[in-house]
Predicted model as a PDB file, atoms N, CA, C, CB and O in Angstrom, pLDDT in the B-factor column:
MODEL        1                                                                  
ATOM      1  N   MET A   1     -17.434 -15.279   4.517  1.00 87.00           N  
ATOM      2  CA  MET A   1     -17.468 -13.843   4.381  1.00 87.00           C  
ATOM      3  C   MET A   1     -16.303 -13.201   5.132  1.00 87.00           C  
ATOM      4  CB  MET A   1     -18.796 -13.296   4.885  1.00 87.00           C  
ATOM      5  O   MET A   1     -15.659 -12.284   4.623  1.00 87.00           O  
ATOM      6  N   THR A   2     -16.041 -13.679   6.328  1.00 91.00           N  
ATOM      7  CA  THR A   2     -14.936 -13.150   7.116  1.00 91.00           C  
ATOM      8  C   THR A   2     -13.610 -13.402   6.417  1.00 91.00           C  
ATOM      9  CB  THR A   2     -14.925 -13.772   8.512  1.00 91.00           C  
ATOM     10  O   THR A   2     -12.729 -12.542   6.413  1.00 91.00           O  
ATOM     11  N   PHE A   3     -13.473 -14.569   5.834  1.00 92.00           N  
ATOM     12  CA  PHE A   3     -12.240 -14.915   5.112  1.00 92.00           C  
ATOM     13  C   PHE A   3     -12.001 -13.943   3.962  1.00 92.00           C  
ATOM     14  CB  PHE A   3     -12.310 -16.361   4.578  1.00 92.00           C  
ATOM     15  O   PHE A   3     -10.875 -13.489   3.756  1.00 92.00           O  
ATOM     16  N   ILE A   4     -13.039 -13.628   3.223  1.00 91.00           N  
ATOM     17  CA  ILE A   4     -12.916 -12.721   2.079  1.00 91.00           C  
ATOM     18  C   ILE A   4     -12.534 -11.317   2.548  1.00 91.00           C  
ATOM     19  CB  ILE A   4     -14.235 -12.678   1.277  1.00 91.00           C  
ATOM     20  O   ILE A   4     -11.664 -10.685   1.950  1.00 91.00           O  
ATOM     21  N   LEU A   5     -13.165 -10.829   3.597  1.00 90.00           N  
ATOM     22  CA  LEU A   5     -12.838  -9.502   4.118  1.00 90.00           C  
ATOM     23  C   LEU A   5     -11.413  -9.433   4.625  1.00 90.00           C  
ATOM     24  CB  LEU A   5     -13.793  -9.122   5.229  1.00 90.00           C  
ATOM     25  O   LEU A   5     -10.739  -8.423   4.423  1.00 90.00           O  
ATOM     26  N   ARG A   6     -10.940 -10.475   5.276  1.00 91.00           N  
ATOM     27  CA  ARG A   6      -9.555 -10.486   5.746  1.00 91.00           C  
ATOM     28  C   ARG A   6      -8.576 -10.440   4.582  1.00 91.00           C  
ATOM     29  CB  ARG A   6      -9.293 -11.725   6.598  1.00 91.00           C  
ATOM     30  O   ARG A   6      -7.564  -9.743   4.646  1.00 91.00           O  
ATOM     31  N   LYS A   7      -8.873 -11.175   3.523  1.00 88.00           N  
ATOM     32  CA  LYS A   7      -8.008 -11.165   2.343  1.00 88.00           C  
ATOM     33  C   LYS A   7      -7.995  -9.795   1.677  1.00 88.00           C  
ATOM     34  CB  LYS A   7      -8.461 -12.226   1.344  1.00 88.00           C  
ATOM     35  O   LYS A   7      -6.953  -9.341   1.204  1.00 88.00           O  
ATOM     36  N   ILE A   8      -9.163  -9.132   1.639  1.00 88.00           N  
ATOM     37  CA  ILE A   8      -9.223  -7.800   1.049  1.00 88.00           C  
ATOM     38  C   ILE A   8      -8.413  -6.809   1.882  1.00 88.00           C  
ATOM     39  CB  ILE A   8     -10.682  -7.330   0.927  1.00 88.00           C  
ATOM     40  O   ILE A   8      -7.665  -6.002   1.330  1.00 88.00           O  
ATOM     41  N   PHE A   9      -8.556  -6.863   3.202  1.00 89.00           N  
ATOM     42  CA  PHE A   9      -7.855  -5.926   4.069  1.00 89.00           C  
ATOM     43  C   PHE A   9      -6.354  -6.179   4.130  1.00 89.00           C  
ATOM     44  CB  PHE A   9      -8.429  -5.990   5.452  1.00 89.00           C  
ATOM     45  O   PHE A   9      -5.608  -5.302   4.566  1.00 89.00           O  
ATOM     46  N   GLU A  10      -5.898  -7.334   3.713  1.00 90.00           N  
ATOM     47  CA  GLU A  10      -4.453  -7.566   3.618  1.00 90.00           C  
ATOM     48  C   GLU A  10      -3.831  -6.661   2.567  1.00 90.00           C  
ATOM     49  CB  GLU A  10      -4.161  -9.038   3.286  1.00 90.00           C  
ATOM     50  O   GLU A  10      -2.660  -6.296   2.662  1.00 90.00           O  
ATOM     51  N   PHE A  11      -4.618  -6.305   1.572  1.00 92.00           N  
ATOM     52  CA  PHE A  11      -4.138  -5.439   0.501  1.00 92.00           C  
ATOM     53  C   PHE A  11      -4.656  -4.009   0.657  1.00 92.00           C  
ATOM     54  CB  PHE A  11      -4.556  -5.999  -0.854  1.00 92.00           C  
ATOM     55  O   PHE A  11      -4.804  -3.287  -0.328  1.00 92.00           O  
ATOM     56  N   GLY A  12      -4.927  -3.614   1.875  1.00 92.00           N  
ATOM     57  CA  GLY A  12      -5.469  -2.294   2.166  1.00 92.00           C  
ATOM     58  C   GLY A  12      -4.646  -1.136   1.630  1.00 92.00           C  
ATOM     59  O   GLY A  12      -5.197  -0.261   0.963  1.00 92.00           O  
ATOM     60  N   PRO A  13      -3.343  -1.100   1.900  1.00 93.00           N  
ATOM     61  CA  PRO A  13      -2.557   0.024   1.377  1.00 93.00           C  
ATOM     62  C   PRO A  13      -2.559   0.109  -0.147  1.00 93.00           C  
ATOM     63  CB  PRO A  13      -1.137  -0.082   1.863  1.00 93.00           C  
ATOM     64  O   PRO A  13      -2.632   1.203  -0.707  1.00 93.00           O  
ATOM     65  N   LEU A  14      -2.482  -1.018  -0.808  1.00 93.00           N  
ATOM     66  CA  LEU A  14      -2.497  -1.015  -2.266  1.00 93.00           C  
ATOM     67  C   LEU A  14      -3.855  -0.548  -2.787  1.00 93.00           C  
ATOM     68  CB  LEU A  14      -2.167  -2.417  -2.812  1.00 93.00           C  
ATOM     69  O   LEU A  14      -3.917   0.242  -3.729  1.00 93.00           O  
ATOM     70  N   LEU A  15      -4.926  -1.022  -2.190  1.00 93.00           N  
ATOM     71  CA  LEU A  15      -6.260  -0.602  -2.600  1.00 93.00           C  
ATOM     72  C   LEU A  15      -6.492   0.881  -2.318  1.00 93.00           C  
ATOM     73  CB  LEU A  15      -7.316  -1.441  -1.891  1.00 93.00           C  
ATOM     74  O   LEU A  15      -7.141   1.567  -3.107  1.00 93.00           O  
ATOM     75  N   PHE A  16      -5.972   1.373  -1.211  1.00 95.00           N  
ATOM     76  CA  PHE A  16      -6.090   2.796  -0.892  1.00 95.00           C  
ATOM     77  C   PHE A  16      -5.332   3.627  -1.919  1.00 95.00           C  
ATOM     78  CB  PHE A  16      -5.561   3.084   0.529  1.00 95.00           C  
ATOM     79  O   PHE A  16      -5.813   4.669  -2.364  1.00 95.00           O  
ATOM     80  N   GLY A  17      -4.149   3.162  -2.291  1.00 95.00           N  
ATOM     81  CA  GLY A  17      -3.367   3.882  -3.289  1.00 95.00           C  
ATOM     82  C   GLY A  17      -4.077   3.953  -4.625  1.00 95.00           C  
ATOM     83  O   GLY A  17      -4.082   4.999  -5.273  1.00 95.00           O  
ATOM     84  N   LEU A  18      -4.674   2.853  -5.041  1.00 94.00           N  
ATOM     85  CA  LEU A  18      -5.358   2.820  -6.334  1.00 94.00           C  
ATOM     86  C   LEU A  18      -6.739   3.466  -6.282  1.00 94.00           C  
ATOM     87  CB  LEU A  18      -5.487   1.390  -6.812  1.00 94.00           C  
ATOM     88  O   LEU A  18      -7.170   4.097  -7.248  1.00 94.00           O  
ATOM     89  N   GLY A  19      -7.423   3.311  -5.168  1.00 95.00           N  
ATOM     90  CA  GLY A  19      -8.795   3.789  -5.074  1.00 95.00           C  
ATOM     91  C   GLY A  19      -8.956   5.222  -4.622  1.00 95.00           C  
ATOM     92  O   GLY A  19      -9.969   5.851  -4.925  1.00 95.00           O  
ATOM     93  N   PHE A  20      -7.976   5.759  -3.899  1.00 96.00           N  
ATOM     94  CA  PHE A  20      -8.088   7.129  -3.393  1.00 96.00           C  
ATOM     95  C   PHE A  20      -6.983   8.033  -3.924  1.00 96.00           C  
ATOM     96  CB  PHE A  20      -8.059   7.128  -1.876  1.00 96.00           C  
ATOM     97  O   PHE A  20      -7.255   9.117  -4.440  1.00 96.00           O  
ATOM     98  N   LEU A  21      -5.743   7.589  -3.797  1.00 96.00           N  
ATOM     99  CA  LEU A  21      -4.638   8.439  -4.212  1.00 96.00           C  
ATOM    100  C   LEU A  21      -4.575   8.646  -5.725  1.00 96.00           C  
ATOM    101  CB  LEU A  21      -3.346   7.852  -3.731  1.00 96.00           C  
ATOM    102  O   LEU A  21      -4.205   9.725  -6.186  1.00 96.00           O  
ATOM    103  N   ALA A  22      -4.931   7.626  -6.495  1.00 96.00           N  
ATOM    104  CA  ALA A  22      -4.872   7.753  -7.955  1.00 96.00           C  
ATOM    105  C   ALA A  22      -5.846   8.816  -8.471  1.00 96.00           C  
ATOM    106  CB  ALA A  22      -5.179   6.403  -8.613  1.00 96.00           C  
ATOM    107  O   ALA A  22      -5.427   9.698  -9.221  1.00 96.00           O  
ATOM    108  N   PRO A  23      -7.139   8.765  -8.096  1.00 96.00           N  
ATOM    109  CA  PRO A  23      -8.034   9.825  -8.576  1.00 96.00           C  
ATOM    110  C   PRO A  23      -7.680  11.202  -8.011  1.00 96.00           C  
ATOM    111  CB  PRO A  23      -9.467   9.488  -8.219  1.00 96.00           C  
ATOM    112  O   PRO A  23      -7.848  12.216  -8.689  1.00 96.00           O  
ATOM    113  N   LEU A  24      -7.195  11.234  -6.779  1.00 97.00           N  
ATOM    114  CA  LEU A  24      -6.802  12.507  -6.188  1.00 97.00           C  
ATOM    115  C   LEU A  24      -5.641  13.113  -6.960  1.00 97.00           C  
ATOM    116  CB  LEU A  24      -6.426  12.327  -4.711  1.00 97.00           C  
ATOM    117  O   LEU A  24      -5.653  14.308  -7.254  1.00 97.00           O  
ATOM    118  N   THR A  25      -4.645  12.314  -7.291  1.00 96.00           N  
ATOM    119  CA  THR A  25      -3.504  12.788  -8.066  1.00 96.00           C  
ATOM    120  C   THR A  25      -3.950  13.245  -9.451  1.00 96.00           C  
ATOM    121  CB  THR A  25      -2.438  11.686  -8.185  1.00 96.00           C  
ATOM    122  O   THR A  25      -3.479  14.269  -9.947  1.00 96.00           O  
ATOM    123  N   ALA A  26      -4.846  12.500 -10.074  1.00 96.00           N  
ATOM    124  CA  ALA A  26      -5.343  12.882 -11.397  1.00 96.00           C  
ATOM    125  C   ALA A  26      -6.088  14.216 -11.333  1.00 96.00           C  
ATOM    126  CB  ALA A  26      -6.266  11.784 -11.963  1.00 96.00           C  
ATOM    127  O   ALA A  26      -5.929  15.054 -12.221  1.00 96.00           O  
ATOM    128  N   GLN A  27      -6.890  14.418 -10.303  1.00 96.00           N  
ATOM    129  CA  GLN A  27      -7.609  15.681 -10.162  1.00 96.00           C  
ATOM    130  C   GLN A  27      -6.662  16.848  -9.911  1.00 96.00           C  
ATOM    131  CB  GLN A  27      -8.618  15.584  -9.033  1.00 96.00           C  
ATOM    132  O   GLN A  27      -6.873  17.945 -10.428  1.00 96.00           O  
ATOM    133  N   ILE A  28      -5.636  16.618  -9.131  1.00 96.00           N  
ATOM    134  CA  ILE A  28      -4.650  17.680  -8.881  1.00 96.00           C  
ATOM    135  C   ILE A  28      -3.956  18.059 -10.181  1.00 96.00           C  
ATOM    136  CB  ILE A  28      -3.605  17.230  -7.824  1.00 96.00           C  
ATOM    137  O   ILE A  28      -3.781  19.243 -10.469  1.00 96.00           O  
ATOM    138  N   ILE A  29      -3.560  17.069 -10.965  1.00 95.00           N  
ATOM    139  CA  ILE A  29      -2.905  17.335 -12.248  1.00 95.00           C  
ATOM    140  C   ILE A  29      -3.856  18.099 -13.169  1.00 95.00           C  
ATOM    141  CB  ILE A  29      -2.446  16.010 -12.918  1.00 95.00           C  
ATOM    142  O   ILE A  29      -3.454  19.071 -13.808  1.00 95.00           O  
ATOM    143  N   PHE A  30      -5.111  17.665 -13.237  1.00 95.00           N  
ATOM    144  CA  PHE A  30      -6.097  18.292 -14.106  1.00 95.00           C  
ATOM    145  C   PHE A  30      -6.386  19.730 -13.684  1.00 95.00           C  
ATOM    146  CB  PHE A  30      -7.383  17.482 -14.106  1.00 95.00           C  
ATOM    147  O   PHE A  30      -6.369  20.636 -14.516  1.00 95.00           O  
ATOM    148  N   ARG A  31      -6.651  19.941 -12.393  1.00 96.00           N  
ATOM    149  CA  ARG A  31      -7.015  21.275 -11.894  1.00 96.00           C  
ATOM    150  C   ARG A  31      -5.850  22.254 -11.963  1.00 96.00           C  
ATOM    151  CB  ARG A  31      -7.514  21.180 -10.460  1.00 96.00           C  
ATOM    152  O   ARG A  31      -6.057  23.453 -12.147  1.00 96.00           O  
ATOM    153  N   ALA A  32      -4.621  21.748 -11.815  1.00 96.00           N  
ATOM    154  CA  ALA A  32      -3.457  22.625 -11.886  1.00 96.00           C  
ATOM    155  C   ALA A  32      -3.100  22.976 -13.330  1.00 96.00           C  
ATOM    156  CB  ALA A  32      -2.265  21.968 -11.201  1.00 96.00           C  
ATOM    157  O   ALA A  32      -2.300  23.878 -13.577  1.00 96.00           O  
ATOM    158  N   GLY A  33      -3.700  22.258 -14.281  1.00 93.00           N  
ATOM    159  CA  GLY A  33      -3.430  22.535 -15.678  1.00 93.00           C  
ATOM    160  C   GLY A  33      -2.115  21.972 -16.180  1.00 93.00           C  
ATOM    161  O   GLY A  33      -1.609  22.403 -17.216  1.00 93.00           O  
ATOM    162  N   TRP A  34      -1.563  21.023 -15.465  1.00 94.00           N  
ATOM    163  CA  TRP A  34      -0.301  20.415 -15.880  1.00 94.00           C  
ATOM    164  C   TRP A  34      -0.547  19.424 -17.007  1.00 94.00           C  
ATOM    165  CB  TRP A  34       0.389  19.718 -14.691  1.00 94.00           C  
ATOM    166  O   TRP A  34      -1.616  18.821 -17.106  1.00 94.00           O  
ATOM    167  N   THR A  35       0.448  19.271 -17.839  1.00 93.00           N  
ATOM    168  CA  THR A  35       0.381  18.284 -18.908  1.00 93.00           C  
ATOM    169  C   THR A  35       1.323  17.143 -18.555  1.00 93.00           C  
ATOM    170  CB  THR A  35       0.748  18.914 -20.292  1.00 93.00           C  
ATOM    171  O   THR A  35       2.530  17.361 -18.441  1.00 93.00           O  
ATOM    172  N   PRO A  36       0.806  15.938 -18.381  1.00 92.00           N  
ATOM    173  CA  PRO A  36       1.682  14.805 -18.078  1.00 92.00           C  
ATOM    174  C   PRO A  36       2.641  14.528 -19.233  1.00 92.00           C  
ATOM    175  CB  PRO A  36       0.850  13.553 -17.773  1.00 92.00           C  
ATOM    176  O   PRO A  36       2.337  14.838 -20.385  1.00 92.00           O  
ATOM    177  N   PRO A  37       3.790  13.948 -18.927  1.00 88.00           N  
ATOM    178  CA  PRO A  37       4.763  13.658 -19.978  1.00 88.00           C  
ATOM    179  C   PRO A  37       4.224  12.640 -20.984  1.00 88.00           C  
ATOM    180  CB  PRO A  37       6.061  13.142 -19.363  1.00 88.00           C  
ATOM    181  O   PRO A  37       3.403  11.787 -20.648  1.00 88.00           O  
ATOM    182  N   LEU A  38       4.696  12.748 -22.201  1.00 90.00           N  
ATOM    183  CA  LEU A  38       4.367  11.840 -23.311  1.00 90.00           C  
ATOM    184  C   LEU A  38       2.886  11.840 -23.650  1.00 90.00           C  
ATOM    185  CB  LEU A  38       4.802  10.431 -22.975  1.00 90.00           C  
ATOM    186  O   LEU A  38       2.387  10.890 -24.253  1.00 90.00           O  
ATOM    187  N   GLY A  39       2.172  12.907 -23.265  1.00 89.00           N  
ATOM    188  CA  GLY A  39       0.759  13.015 -23.597  1.00 89.00           C  
ATOM    189  C   GLY A  39      -0.142  12.032 -22.867  1.00 89.00           C  
ATOM    190  O   GLY A  39      -1.245  11.742 -23.332  1.00 89.00           O  
ATOM    191  N   ALA A  40       0.308  11.518 -21.735  1.00 93.00           N  
ATOM    192  CA  ALA A  40      -0.479  10.550 -20.968  1.00 93.00           C  
ATOM    193  C   ALA A  40      -1.673  11.247 -20.315  1.00 93.00           C  
ATOM    194  CB  ALA A  40       0.399   9.858 -19.893  1.00 93.00           C  
ATOM    195  O   ALA A  40      -1.639  12.447 -20.043  1.00 93.00           O  
ATOM    196  N   GLU A  41      -2.704  10.485 -20.077  1.00 94.00           N  
ATOM    197  CA  GLU A  41      -3.874  11.002 -19.374  1.00 94.00           C  
ATOM    198  C   GLU A  41      -3.533  11.206 -17.896  1.00 94.00           C  
ATOM    199  CB  GLU A  41      -5.084  10.037 -19.531  1.00 94.00           C  
ATOM    200  O   GLU A  41      -2.723  10.464 -17.340  1.00 94.00           O  
ATOM    201  N   PRO A  42      -4.144  12.206 -17.259  1.00 95.00           N  
ATOM    202  CA  PRO A  42      -3.884  12.415 -15.832  1.00 95.00           C  
ATOM    203  C   PRO A  42      -4.228  11.195 -14.971  1.00 95.00           C  
ATOM    204  CB  PRO A  42      -4.669  13.611 -15.345  1.00 95.00           C  
ATOM    205  O   PRO A  42      -3.541  10.919 -13.987  1.00 95.00           O  
ATOM    206  N   LEU A  43      -5.286  10.467 -15.335  1.00 95.00           N  
ATOM    207  CA  LEU A  43      -5.653   9.295 -14.545  1.00 95.00           C  
ATOM    208  C   LEU A  43      -4.592   8.199 -14.645  1.00 95.00           C  
ATOM    209  CB  LEU A  43      -7.008   8.755 -15.002  1.00 95.00           C  
ATOM    210  O   LEU A  43      -4.335   7.498 -13.667  1.00 95.00           O  
ATOM    211  N   LEU A  44      -3.985   8.050 -15.801  1.00 95.00           N  
ATOM    212  CA  LEU A  44      -2.919   7.064 -15.965  1.00 95.00           C  
ATOM    213  C   LEU A  44      -1.729   7.407 -15.081  1.00 95.00           C  
ATOM    214  CB  LEU A  44      -2.480   6.981 -17.433  1.00 95.00           C  
ATOM    215  O   LEU A  44      -1.140   6.529 -14.450  1.00 95.00           O  
ATOM    216  N   VAL A  45      -1.383   8.676 -15.038  1.00 95.00           N  
ATOM    217  CA  VAL A  45      -0.290   9.114 -14.157  1.00 95.00           C  
ATOM    218  C   VAL A  45      -0.694   8.908 -12.702  1.00 95.00           C  
ATOM    219  CB  VAL A  45       0.072  10.607 -14.415  1.00 95.00           C  
ATOM    220  O   VAL A  45       0.121   8.472 -11.889  1.00 95.00           O  
ATOM    221  N   GLY A  46      -1.950   9.220 -12.366  1.00 95.00           N  
ATOM    222  CA  GLY A  46      -2.441   9.015 -11.003  1.00 95.00           C  
ATOM    223  C   GLY A  46      -2.406   7.560 -10.600  1.00 95.00           C  
ATOM    224  O   GLY A  46      -2.038   7.238  -9.470  1.00 95.00           O  
ATOM    225  N   LEU A  47      -2.787   6.667 -11.514  1.00 96.00           N  
ATOM    226  CA  LEU A  47      -2.739   5.231 -11.214  1.00 96.00           C  
ATOM    227  C   LEU A  47      -1.305   4.761 -10.998  1.00 96.00           C  
ATOM    228  CB  LEU A  47      -3.388   4.424 -12.348  1.00 96.00           C  
ATOM    229  O   LEU A  47      -1.045   3.921 -10.136  1.00 96.00           O  
ATOM    230  N   ALA A  48      -0.389   5.295 -11.769  1.00 96.00           N  
ATOM    231  CA  ALA A  48       1.020   4.924 -11.586  1.00 96.00           C  
ATOM    232  C   ALA A  48       1.533   5.402 -10.230  1.00 96.00           C  
ATOM    233  CB  ALA A  48       1.887   5.513 -12.719  1.00 96.00           C  
ATOM    234  O   ALA A  48       2.166   4.643  -9.496  1.00 96.00           O  
ATOM    235  N   VAL A  49       1.258   6.654  -9.905  1.00 95.00           N  
ATOM    236  CA  VAL A  49       1.725   7.214  -8.629  1.00 95.00           C  
ATOM    237  C   VAL A  49       1.057   6.502  -7.456  1.00 95.00           C  
ATOM    238  CB  VAL A  49       1.440   8.733  -8.563  1.00 95.00           C  
ATOM    239  O   VAL A  49       1.733   6.049  -6.532  1.00 95.00           O  
ATOM    240  N   GLY A  50      -0.270   6.406  -7.495  1.00 96.00           N  
ATOM    241  CA  GLY A  50      -1.008   5.762  -6.404  1.00 96.00           C  
ATOM    242  C   GLY A  50      -0.671   4.289  -6.271  1.00 96.00           C  
ATOM    243  O   GLY A  50      -0.540   3.776  -5.159  1.00 96.00           O  
ATOM    244  N   GLY A  51      -0.532   3.608  -7.396  1.00 95.00           N  
ATOM    245  CA  GLY A  51      -0.193   2.191  -7.361  1.00 95.00           C  
ATOM    246  C   GLY A  51       1.196   1.928  -6.807  1.00 95.00           C  
ATOM    247  O   GLY A  51       1.390   1.023  -5.995  1.00 95.00           O  
ATOM    248  N   LEU A  52       2.159   2.722  -7.249  1.00 95.00           N  
ATOM    249  CA  LEU A  52       3.521   2.536  -6.752  1.00 95.00           C  
ATOM    250  C   LEU A  52       3.637   2.885  -5.271  1.00 95.00           C  
ATOM    251  CB  LEU A  52       4.495   3.383  -7.560  1.00 95.00           C  
ATOM    252  O   LEU A  52       4.304   2.182  -4.512  1.00 95.00           O  
ATOM    253  N   TRP A  53       2.994   3.960  -4.869  1.00 95.00           N  
ATOM    254  CA  TRP A  53       3.048   4.356  -3.461  1.00 95.00           C  
ATOM    255  C   TRP A  53       2.308   3.342  -2.588  1.00 95.00           C  
ATOM    256  CB  TRP A  53       2.446   5.764  -3.271  1.00 95.00           C  
ATOM    257  O   TRP A  53       2.761   3.022  -1.489  1.00 95.00           O  
ATOM    258  N   GLY A  54       1.180   2.838  -3.067  1.00 94.00           N  
ATOM    259  CA  GLY A  54       0.449   1.806  -2.334  1.00 94.00           C  
ATOM    260  C   GLY A  54       1.229   0.502  -2.250  1.00 94.00           C  
ATOM    261  O   GLY A  54       1.221  -0.168  -1.217  1.00 94.00           O  
ATOM    262  N   LEU A  55       1.902   0.142  -3.339  1.00 94.00           N  
ATOM    263  CA  LEU A  55       2.725  -1.063  -3.336  1.00 94.00           C  
ATOM    264  C   LEU A  55       3.896  -0.912  -2.369  1.00 94.00           C  
ATOM    265  CB  LEU A  55       3.238  -1.368  -4.751  1.00 94.00           C  
ATOM    266  O   LEU A  55       4.246  -1.850  -1.653  1.00 94.00           O  
ATOM    267  N   TYR A  56       4.494   0.270  -2.355  1.00 95.00           N  
ATOM    268  CA  TYR A  56       5.581   0.552  -1.413  1.00 95.00           C  
ATOM    269  C   TYR A  56       5.085   0.400   0.036  1.00 95.00           C  
ATOM    270  CB  TYR A  56       6.144   1.985  -1.646  1.00 95.00           C  
ATOM    271  O   TYR A  56       5.754  -0.212   0.868  1.00 95.00           O  
ATOM    272  N   ALA A  57       3.918   0.959   0.318  1.00 94.00           N  
ATOM    273  CA  ALA A  57       3.366   0.863   1.671  1.00 94.00           C  
ATOM    274  C   ALA A  57       2.990  -0.582   2.003  1.00 94.00           C  
ATOM    275  CB  ALA A  57       2.133   1.780   1.817  1.00 94.00           C  
ATOM    276  O   ALA A  57       3.130  -1.018   3.145  1.00 94.00           O  
ATOM    277  N   GLN A  58       2.517  -1.314   1.007  1.00 92.00           N  
ATOM    278  CA  GLN A  58       2.163  -2.728   1.223  1.00 92.00           C  
ATOM    279  C   GLN A  58       3.402  -3.552   1.589  1.00 92.00           C  
ATOM    280  CB  GLN A  58       1.489  -3.319  -0.044  1.00 92.00           C  
ATOM    281  O   GLN A  58       3.358  -4.375   2.503  1.00 92.00           O  
ATOM    282  N   ILE A  59       4.479  -3.330   0.889  1.00 93.00           N  
ATOM    283  CA  ILE A  59       5.699  -4.102   1.111  1.00 93.00           C  
ATOM    284  C   ILE A  59       6.390  -3.685   2.397  1.00 93.00           C  
ATOM    285  CB  ILE A  59       6.651  -3.941  -0.066  1.00 93.00           C  
ATOM    286  O   ILE A  59       6.769  -4.532   3.206  1.00 93.00           O  
ATOM    287  N   LYS A  60       6.556  -2.374   2.590  1.00 92.00           N  
ATOM    288  CA  LYS A  60       7.286  -1.866   3.749  1.00 92.00           C  
ATOM    289  C   LYS A  60       6.458  -1.904   5.031  1.00 92.00           C  
ATOM    290  CB  LYS A  60       7.743  -0.451   3.486  1.00 92.00           C  
ATOM    291  O   LYS A  60       7.002  -2.066   6.123  1.00 92.00           O  
ATOM    292  N   GLY A  61       5.133  -1.754   4.894  1.00 87.00           N  
ATOM    293  CA  GLY A  61       4.274  -1.735   6.075  1.00 87.00           C  
ATOM    294  C   GLY A  61       4.070  -0.354   6.645  1.00 87.00           C  
ATOM    295  O   GLY A  61       3.505  -0.204   7.728  1.00 87.00           O  
ATOM    296  N   SER A  62       4.529   0.671   5.921  1.00 85.00           N  
ATOM    297  CA  SER A  62       4.389   2.053   6.361  1.00 85.00           C  
ATOM    298  C   SER A  62       4.295   2.944   5.138  1.00 85.00           C  
ATOM    299  CB  SER A  62       5.573   2.481   7.269  1.00 85.00           C  
ATOM    300  O   SER A  62       4.836   2.611   4.083  1.00 85.00           O  
ATOM    301  N   TRP A  63       3.607   4.082   5.270  1.00 78.00           N  
ATOM    302  CA  TRP A  63       3.476   4.998   4.143  1.00 78.00           C  
ATOM    303  C   TRP A  63       4.704   5.870   3.973  1.00 78.00           C  
ATOM    304  CB  TRP A  63       2.257   5.866   4.317  1.00 78.00           C  
ATOM    305  O   TRP A  63       4.925   6.421   2.895  1.00 78.00           O  
ATOM    306  N   LEU A  64       5.502   6.003   5.013  1.00 78.00           N  
ATOM    307  CA  LEU A  64       6.676   6.871   4.918  1.00 78.00           C  
ATOM    308  C   LEU A  64       7.956   6.076   4.888  1.00 78.00           C  
ATOM    309  CB  LEU A  64       6.710   7.843   6.071  1.00 78.00           C  
ATOM    310  O   LEU A  64       9.039   6.655   4.809  1.00 78.00           O  
TER     311      LEU A  64                                                      
ENDMDL                                                                          
END                                                                             
């Protein structure tokens, strides 16, 4: 069990980006009434933004 939790927490920034930032970004896009480019769904744009930012934080080790 400890081994599994350690492996999950190694990907903490990526999981945070996908699990928190993606829905937050989608809600901001939806509530602001913006239309994503190419007719994409707000959640798809949120997953792209959250995933890329989480991956950046995972690789660099910092959010900024």
